[in-house]
C-alpha positions as CSV (number, residue, x, y, z in Angstrom):
1,M,-8.8,42.9,-11.8
2,E,-9.0,40.1,-9.0
3,K,-8.1,36.3,-9.9
4,R,-10.9,35.1,-9.1
5,E,-12.7,37.3,-12.2
6,I,-10.0,36.4,-14.6
7,Y,-10.7,32.2,-13.9
8,K,-14.4,33.7,-14.3
9,L,-13.5,35.0,-17.5
10,A,-11.8,32.3,-19.1
11,L,-14.4,29.7,-18.1
12,A,-17.0,31.8,-19.4
13,H,-15.1,32.2,-22.9
14,K,-14.2,35.7,-22.8
15,R,-10.7,37.8,-23.5
16,V,-8.3,37.9,-20.3
17,P,-5.8,40.7,-19.3
18,Y,-3.7,37.3,-18.6
19,V,-4.0,33.3,-19.1
20,P,-4.6,32.5,-15.6
21,W,-3.1,29.1,-13.7
22,S,-4.2,26.7,-11.1
23,L,-0.7,24.5,-10.2
24,S,-0.2,20.7,-8.1
25,F,2.8,19.3,-7.4
26,T,3.1,16.3,-5.7
27,L,5.0,16.3,-2.7
28,E,8.6,15.3,-3.7
29,A,8.2,17.8,-6.4
30,R,6.6,20.3,-4.0
31,Q,9.9,20.1,-1.4
32,Q,12.1,20.2,-4.4
33,L,11.0,23.6,-5.5
34,M,11.4,24.9,-1.7
35,D,14.4,23.4,-2.0
36,Y,15.0,25.5,-4.7
37,Y,14.2,28.5,-3.9
38,G,15.2,28.2,-0.6
39,M,12.0,27.8,1.3
40,T,11.3,26.9,4.5
41,G,7.0,28.2,5.7
42,A,4.8,26.1,5.5
43,G,3.1,28.7,3.0
44,A,5.8,30.4,1.3
45,L,5.9,28.1,-1.9
46,D,1.7,29.0,-2.6
47,R,3.1,32.8,-2.4
48,K,5.1,32.0,-4.0
49,L,3.3,30.3,-7.3
50,G,0.2,32.5,-6.7
51,N,-2.5,30.5,-8.0
52,H,-5.7,31.7,-9.4
53,A,-8.4,29.0,-7.7
54,M,-8.5,27.6,-3.8
55,Y,-9.6,23.9,-4.1
56,L,-12.1,23.5,-1.0
57,G,-13.5,20.6,0.5
58,P,-13.1,16.4,0.8
59,V,-9.9,17.3,-1.9
60,D,-8.0,14.3,0.0
61,G,-11.0,11.4,0.8
62,R,-10.9,12.5,4.0
63,M,-8.4,10.4,5.5
64,T,-6.9,8.9,8.9
65,D,-3.6,7.5,9.7
66,I,-4.1,4.2,11.0
67,G,-0.2,3.2,11.2
68,N,2.0,1.5,8.8
69,D,1.8,4.1,5.9
70,C,-1.3,3.0,5.3
71,V,-4.4,5.4,6.7
72,R,-8.2,5.3,5.8
73,D,-10.4,7.2,4.2
74,H,-14.4,8.7,5.1
75,F,-16.0,5.4,3.1
76,G,-13.3,2.8,5.5
77,V,-11.1,2.2,2.5
78,V,-7.8,1.6,3.8
79,W,-4.3,2.8,0.8
80,D,-1.2,1.9,1.1
81,R,1.1,4.7,0.9
82,R,4.4,3.0,1.3
83,V,5.7,3.5,-2.3
84,D,2.6,6.0,-3.7
85,K,3.2,8.7,-0.9
86,D,0.6,11.1,-2.7
87,I,-2.2,8.4,-2.6
88,G,-1.4,4.9,-2.4
89,I,-3.0,1.9,-3.5
90,V,-6.1,0.4,-2.4
91,K,-5.7,-2.8,0.2
92,G,-8.4,-5.3,0.6
93,L,-12.6,-4.8,-0.6
94,I,-15.2,-2.9,1.1
95,L,-17.2,-4.9,-1.4
96,P,-16.5,-8.6,-1.6
97,E,-19.3,-9.4,-3.0
98,P,-22.1,-7.6,-6.1
99,D,-24.6,-6.6,-3.5
100,L,-24.5,-3.4,-1.3
101,K,-25.3,-5.5,2.6
102,N,-21.7,-4.0,3.4
103,L,-22.2,-0.5,2.7
104,H,-21.9,2.2,5.0
105,M,-21.9,5.4,3.7
106,P,-20.4,8.6,4.9
107,D,-22.6,11.3,6.4
108,P,-22.5,13.8,3.5
109,L,-23.9,16.3,5.8
110,D,-20.8,15.5,8.0
111,L,-19.0,19.4,9.2
112,E,-15.7,18.4,8.3
113,N,-16.9,18.6,4.6
114,F,-17.0,21.7,4.6
115,R,-16.1,23.2,8.6
116,D,-12.3,25.0,6.6
117,I,-14.3,26.7,3.7
118,P,-15.4,30.2,5.6
119,A,-12.1,30.4,6.7
120,R,-10.2,29.7,3.9
121,I,-12.2,32.0,1.4
122,E,-11.9,34.9,4.2
123,K,-8.1,34.2,4.0
124,D,-7.5,34.9,0.2
125,P,-11.1,36.3,-0.9
126,G,-9.3,37.2,-4.4
127,C,-9.4,33.4,-5.4
128,F,-11.6,31.7,-7.5
129,R,-13.2,29.0,-5.2
130,V,-13.9,24.8,-6.5
131,F,-15.4,22.8,-4.0
132,A,-14.4,19.5,-5.2
133,I,-14.6,15.9,-4.7
134,G,-12.3,13.6,-5.5
135,F,-13.2,9.4,-6.5
136,S,-16.1,11.7,-7.2
137,L,-18.1,8.2,-9.5
138,Y,-16.8,5.4,-11.4
139,E,-12.9,5.5,-9.4
140,R,-15.4,5.7,-5.8
141,A,-16.9,2.3,-7.4
142,W,-14.0,0.9,-8.1
143,T,-12.0,1.5,-4.6
144,L,-14.9,0.4,-2.6
145,R,-15.5,-2.8,-5.2
146,G,-12.1,-3.5,-6.7
147,M,-10.9,-2.7,-10.5
148,E,-11.5,-5.9,-11.9
149,N,-14.1,-6.8,-10.5
150,L,-16.4,-3.7,-11.0
151,M,-15.5,-4.0,-14.7
152,M,-16.3,-8.2,-14.9
153,D,-20.0,-6.4,-12.8
154,F,-20.3,-4.1,-15.8
155,I,-21.5,-6.9,-17.7
156,E,-22.9,-9.7,-15.6
157,N,-24.1,-7.5,-12.4
158,P,-25.6,-4.3,-14.1
159,G,-28.1,-3.8,-12.2
160,F,-25.3,-4.2,-9.6
161,V,-23.3,-1.2,-11.2
162,R,-26.2,0.8,-11.3
163,E,-27.6,1.1,-7.2
164,L,-23.6,1.5,-6.5
165,L,-23.2,4.3,-8.5
166,R,-26.8,5.6,-7.8
167,A,-26.1,5.7,-3.9
168,I,-22.4,7.8,-4.2
169,A,-24.2,9.9,-7.0
170,D,-26.8,10.7,-4.4
171,Y,-24.0,11.0,-1.8
172,N,-22.1,13.2,-4.0
173,I,-25.8,15.7,-4.5
174,A,-26.9,15.9,-0.8
175,M,-22.5,17.1,-0.6
176,I,-22.7,19.5,-3.1
177,K,-26.4,21.5,-2.1
178,K,-25.0,21.7,1.2
179,A,-21.6,23.5,-1.1
180,L,-24.1,26.0,-2.2
181,T,-24.9,27.6,0.5
182,F,-21.4,29.1,0.5
183,D,-20.1,31.5,-1.7
184,I,-17.9,29.1,-4.1
185,D,-17.5,29.7,-7.6
186,A,-17.3,26.3,-9.4
187,V,-17.9,21.8,-8.3
188,H,-15.2,19.7,-9.6
189,F,-15.3,16.1,-9.9
190,G,-12.0,14.2,-10.1
191,D,-12.7,10.5,-11.8
192,D,-10.1,8.5,-14.2
193,W,-11.5,7.2,-16.9
194,G,-8.7,6.9,-19.7
195,M,-5.8,4.8,-20.0
196,Q,-3.4,6.4,-22.6
197,Q,-5.5,4.7,-25.7
198,G,-9.4,5.2,-25.3
199,L,-11.6,4.6,-21.6
200,Q,-10.8,2.1,-19.1
201,M,-14.9,0.8,-19.6
202,G,-15.1,1.6,-23.7
203,P,-17.5,4.5,-24.9
204,K,-20.4,2.5,-25.0
205,L,-20.7,1.5,-21.2
206,W,-19.4,5.3,-20.1
207,R,-22.6,6.4,-22.1
208,E,-25.0,3.0,-20.0
209,F,-23.4,3.5,-16.9
210,I,-21.1,6.9,-15.8
211,K,-23.1,9.7,-18.0
212,P,-26.8,9.3,-16.2
213,E,-25.0,9.4,-12.7
214,L,-22.8,12.1,-14.2
215,A,-26.0,14.1,-15.3
216,R,-27.9,14.1,-12.0
217,M,-25.0,15.5,-10.4
218,Y,-23.7,18.3,-12.4
219,A,-27.5,19.2,-13.3
220,V,-27.3,20.1,-9.3
221,A,-24.2,22.9,-9.8
222,R,-25.1,23.7,-13.3
223,R,-28.6,25.4,-12.2
224,A,-27.5,26.6,-8.7
225,G,-25.2,29.3,-11.7
226,R,-22.0,27.1,-10.6
227,F,-19.5,26.4,-13.3
228,V,-18.7,22.0,-13.0
229,T,-15.5,21.1,-14.0
230,I,-13.8,17.7,-14.4
231,H,-10.0,16.0,-13.8
232,S,-9.8,12.3,-15.4
233,C,-6.6,11.2,-16.8
234,G,-6.5,10.2,-20.2
235,D,-7.6,9.7,-23.9
236,V,-11.1,10.7,-23.4
237,D,-12.1,12.9,-26.0
238,E,-14.3,11.1,-27.4
239,V,-17.0,11.5,-24.9
240,F,-16.5,15.2,-24.7
241,D,-19.7,15.4,-27.0
242,D,-21.3,13.8,-24.0
243,L,-19.7,16.2,-21.5
244,V,-20.7,19.4,-22.8
245,E,-24.1,18.2,-23.6
246,I,-24.8,17.2,-19.9
247,G,-23.3,20.4,-18.6
248,L,-19.5,20.4,-18.6
249,N,-17.8,24.0,-18.6
250,C,-14.1,22.8,-18.2
251,F,-11.9,19.6,-18.7
252,N,-8.6,18.6,-16.8
253,P,-6.1,17.6,-17.0
254,F,-6.1,17.5,-21.0
255,Q,-2.5,15.6,-21.6
256,P,-0.8,16.6,-24.9
257,E,0.5,12.7,-24.3
258,V,-2.6,11.2,-25.5
259,M,-4.4,14.2,-27.5
260,D,-3.9,16.6,-29.9
261,V,-4.1,19.8,-27.4
262,H,-4.7,22.2,-30.2
263,S,-7.1,20.7,-32.5
264,L,-9.4,20.1,-29.8
265,F,-9.2,23.9,-28.2
266,G,-10.4,25.3,-31.7
267,K,-13.2,21.7,-32.1
268,Y,-14.5,23.2,-28.9
269,R,-13.9,26.8,-28.2
270,G,-16.9,28.8,-27.4
271,R,-17.7,25.5,-25.9
272,L,-15.9,23.6,-23.1
273,A,-12.8,25.4,-21.2
274,F,-9.4,23.3,-20.7
275,H,-7.4,23.1,-17.9
276,G,-3.7,21.4,-18.5
277,G,-2.0,21.0,-21.5
278,L,1.9,20.6,-20.6
279,S,3.6,17.7,-21.1
280,T,4.6,15.9,-17.6
281,Q,5.6,12.9,-19.3
282,K,7.9,14.5,-22.1
283,T,8.5,18.2,-21.9
284,L,9.0,18.8,-18.1
285,P,10.7,15.3,-17.1
286,Y,13.0,15.0,-20.3
287,G,13.1,18.6,-22.0
288,T,15.5,21.6,-21.1
289,V,14.7,24.3,-19.9
290,E,14.3,25.8,-22.5
291,D,11.6,23.5,-24.1
292,V,9.5,24.2,-21.3
293,R,9.6,27.8,-21.7
294,A,8.8,27.2,-25.3
295,E,5.8,24.4,-24.5
296,T,4.6,27.3,-22.0
297,R,4.5,29.9,-24.2
298,R,2.4,28.6,-27.0
299,L,-0.3,27.1,-24.3
300,L,-0.9,31.2,-23.6
301,A,-0.5,32.1,-26.5
302,M,-2.9,29.5,-27.2
303,G,-5.4,30.8,-23.7
304,R,-5.3,34.5,-24.8
305,E,-9.1,34.8,-26.0
306,G,-10.5,32.9,-23.1
307,G,-11.1,29.1,-22.5
308,Y,-8.2,28.1,-21.4
309,V,-6.6,28.0,-17.5
310,F,-3.1,26.6,-18.1
311,S,-1.6,23.8,-15.7
312,P,1.1,20.9,-16.3
313,A,-1.5,18.0,-17.3
314,H,-1.3,16.8,-14.2
315,A,0.0,17.5,-10.6
316,V,4.1,17.7,-11.1
317,E,6.0,14.8,-10.0
318,G,8.9,14.3,-8.5
319,D,11.0,13.0,-11.4
320,V,10.9,17.1,-12.8
321,P,13.9,18.6,-12.2
322,A,13.4,22.2,-10.3
323,E,14.8,24.3,-13.3
324,N,12.0,23.4,-15.2
325,M,9.8,23.8,-12.9
326,A,11.0,27.2,-12.1
327,A,11.0,27.7,-16.0
328,F,7.0,27.0,-16.7
329,I,6.7,29.3,-13.3
330,E,8.6,32.6,-14.4
331,E,7.0,32.1,-17.9
332,L,3.0,32.5,-16.0
333,H,4.7,35.4,-13.7
334,A,6.1,37.2,-16.5
335,Q,3.2,37.1,-19.4
336,A,1.0,38.3,-16.2
337,G,3.0,40.9,-14.4
338,F,2.6,39.1,-11.6
339,L,4.4,39.7,-8.7
340,P,5.2,36.5,-6.2
341,E,4.3,37.5,-1.9
342,S,7.9,37.4,-0.4
343,G,7.9,35.5,3.0
344,P,10.4,32.4,4.4
């Protein structure tokens, strides 16, 4: 059975021959793992990992290098990467006032959003295909307006917030409709709402402002028969019922530091699948190799009847020992009888 079909079974809450996985690493962690395995080729680590999903489209926000360790995304937001090499810190404001007069939306049908899709599918046809939109709503709004400003706007300028979120969702919907002309399996939305305790804006404001636009976007993918998956860091399980109601199929990253993953998995069995679960704040950086193996085995046992895709709870950071990274990779391969492709 192809990896793509196994992934579909998991999201459909059906028994799987083994638990599929989709792993990600920061630049520093990737290099550590490549050094550990003695790899030098650009695709060697990806072949070793054997991920079951490929992420297509403008995953990284279409970044352009503008010098001085800064990049600009296609909305015009500048990101300073002197400290955070993977994403960066926003510099300046596109929307210094609560109005849209300085907002110049990019073209959602720009060919660069879709150019790589046919070639990547042809190269690895057995993978589950995910069209991914990063900074898909709330995050895009605060990168344009500033987080503190947007938080105050929820209360002081609600009409502006609705207008801004509607414009962002309209952009995404146009892009999704084009993506659906390709043979993709899911649409993925990246949008962090959570903290270690609760939602950043609280559930009331989330339901008033965020949920209606999510429902519009999710509906486009669901009506086309595709899965909807999301990423939101933090403690957001208080809105899981809302997300199921508006069509969500799979939630990531499923952080054990802020959620009881086994209890929630049982509570939502058959209604919501999960992707993540291996602790990146405790077990991976501070646990032993055997701690990592034991937690990995518990999660794999949980997912054997479907409804689960294995991964660490976030992209693995550079503070994780390479031996701990290799430990969960080995456990994944062992439960699947998986033989990674060789190559330098």
